[in-house]
Steps between C-alpha positions, in 0.01 A plus 500: 500500500780742592672440169175564317448824692857605399435413143176703483659805665781498239264433218281798601794741556732360230777642733676298759582794724146637500357146562746447787384832662141390465587160663711670767808308413836556326527460109784233512301236704188566288702443179630169651140392593396568138793284373395216746145514358638492142713202580206318666254564198769439234426830326650846495229752607677831436731635244739721685736770364671787674227731387177304508313192633237326284289189534597200277215304339513265795480783746205651308323165527578455871377844605124437489548158648704636786245773566228246506677272743588793736139632494371150596759486789404847624131388498574206729444689830152633418383189316603303810295739721202461276533128488515448884251783592170361615226536239271800566139409577219731374270606776222754514404772750139620504429870454154636578376824339633828632825381666683797641825596329685442828398145490588468134844622587534210741374252249774616257752457782379142560515416128863628500604338821367156408627503132758240559255229598153630379358686198229678691200616286195705603138384469195729509171412666252581770617447858267203539620324176862564592461361855341188349779455239764515793305243702480272186875539425456687171664821648804495725394832670251768478421840622135519607262728668426389863324349693569149365435192704672181388697285760722367226638841415748719676399873486733793545351848515705707267305820452222711652331758265264768639170521300318807403170587336506560120241769459374740235743786510235778427291397809799522733690788354751654739456211752801323651284215639153374520280355782275192469199731521617681183467175313142405591347643186747325271485128395792292608639310212742205515642253254329164484556246784736288295746796456450659845707403800302358794590811712271702285200306641596644834514852350156449339358416837668803675347733237164347540505545868590868451193549282665465159248257364483573120687234299602452133621156396695496170506187281862546407827502684621794300612774748472768233126430496480580870686828434235587228226478755691716745592756237130523408423616849268218619739274701812458703736217572781411743850476358865538592568845640872504407550710179767253395259210484443379147120499576520881445563422133127425471396845615314696237428872501276626792625218729705569818610268782455651854558354835185429715526692819292266714595170337859389438489167310824334384566221258771252606695306245676175591755269344382143509661162430441139591665418838595142387683631196719738708668283755697177546677516170179547294516641145430858602701531822767719344259717311276545806811585719596778258130622477480523885815709503399738223141548611593470874437864597133598448411820328226743592371769254 
């Protein structure tokens, strides 16, 4: 290998002194190594004069062969790493609608941290469907809106988001908050049950007890449809108060989200996974350990 490296250096420079400097050696021993190679191969590789160095036909034929051999040798370390590295498994993490950017940042960190062993992909769905998929083993982990009750699953609370009232802006111009009494003459509109976290049932009951009894039930899970009703001035809904929440992307003109002075609801998001897949050498033990570290400190917004 060394002799081939010496040969390629001289062939590229066509100057023994320059090639020797490139190889960090003296020109005399380099010339001797080339002579050794020529003797071993039985061919002269260079025509040498006092003024120039040129490749012989044999040298010209050897150059691409030598380069190919050296490239293959140089590739051995990374090819070996690839050969012995454990195969990456593709796993999925569930993502409900409206996941806060802070949690998305942590999902990206987990994707990066687990890259050696797992190719982690995101899978959308409602919280209920995602929890079922984790229980059934179709998803490795999921973010889901709490509460969730499943003894097979471990639940880590990772974010608490304050909720506010999305109301017609023209009816509450100049207001920094609303009270429950202000909402009595509006209809409360929520997305259908299959897209609504269970916690919103508790909100519905609290509004009802406060005298907010008008309801509109939509037949679609499209959040923009809810915003249309609010913008039209006939309804309100409860949504994330943080302006950074992606749920605000559904806001239309004449819609504003205000805190409710006498009601402070909050939506809690959890990270869920099967207990039996995360311990005792199970398939997700390493991935879950990384997830617990990355999501360990809960966020409140």
